[in-house]
C-alpha positions as a printed NumPy array, in Angstrom:
array([[ 88.205,  89.163,  77.532],
       [ 86.016,  91.334,  79.753],
       [ 86.486,  95.08 ,  79.583],
       [ 86.639,  97.275,  82.664],
       [ 83.191,  98.757,  83.088],
       [ 82.291, 101.663,  85.314],
       [ 78.796, 102.781,  86.097],
       [ 77.116, 105.592,  87.958],
       [ 76.506, 103.055,  90.756],
       [ 80.195, 102.696,  91.68 ],
       [ 80.918, 103.41 ,  95.361],
       [ 84.108, 105.135,  96.471],
       [ 86.197, 103.378,  99.136],
       [ 85.719, 106.253, 101.568],
       [ 81.934, 105.816, 101.291],
       [ 82.065, 102.203, 102.507],
       [ 81.235, 101.47 , 106.137],
       [ 82.401,  98.456, 108.147],
       [ 79.849,  95.708, 108.653],
       [ 78.312,  95.132, 112.066],
       [ 80.125,  92.675, 114.319],
       [ 77.194,  90.224, 114.292],
       [ 77.018,  90.316, 110.482],
       [ 80.767,  89.712, 110.221],
       [ 80.544,  86.738, 112.6  ],
       [ 77.734,  85.171, 110.577],
       [ 79.667,  85.683, 107.339],
       [ 82.787,  84.152, 108.912],
       [ 80.814,  81.038, 109.829],
       [ 79.437,  80.657, 106.303],
       [ 82.878,  81.092, 104.734],
       [ 84.409,  78.596, 107.173],
       [ 81.705,  76.044, 106.387],
       [ 82.329,  76.176, 102.643],
       [ 86.118,  76.668, 102.524],
       [ 88.182,  73.699, 101.383],
       [ 90.818,  74.198, 104.093],
       [ 92.108,  76.703, 106.651],
       [ 94.306,  78.535, 104.121],
       [ 91.38 ,  79.072, 101.764],
       [ 89.22 ,  80.22 , 104.671],
       [ 91.824,  82.789, 105.754],
       [ 92.226,  84.023, 102.177],
       [ 88.478,  84.433, 101.618],
       [ 87.939,  86.166, 104.963],
       [ 90.787,  88.535, 104.167],
       [ 89.381,  89.288, 100.714],
       [ 86.015,  90.084, 102.269],
       [ 87.635,  92.263, 104.927],
       [ 86.202,  90.182, 107.767],
       [ 89.281,  88.262, 108.824],
       [ 90.029,  87.626, 112.474],
       [ 91.312,  90.621, 114.414],
       [ 94.079,  90.624, 117.   ],
       [ 92.2  ,  90.795, 120.319],
       [ 95.424,  90.962, 122.418],
       [ 95.998,  94.667, 121.747]])
């Protein structure tokens, strides 16, 4: 069983910046191409933090 490992290279959540819109779109296309189905695609996009946003607001 793998042990939790921390290093000096860990990044705090508040230090993370959102990816550029173009980068997110490209990543969405790659995920969609390799996902088995729509549910898997949604799950992976959500895990990566690049899921679709509600444009109606």
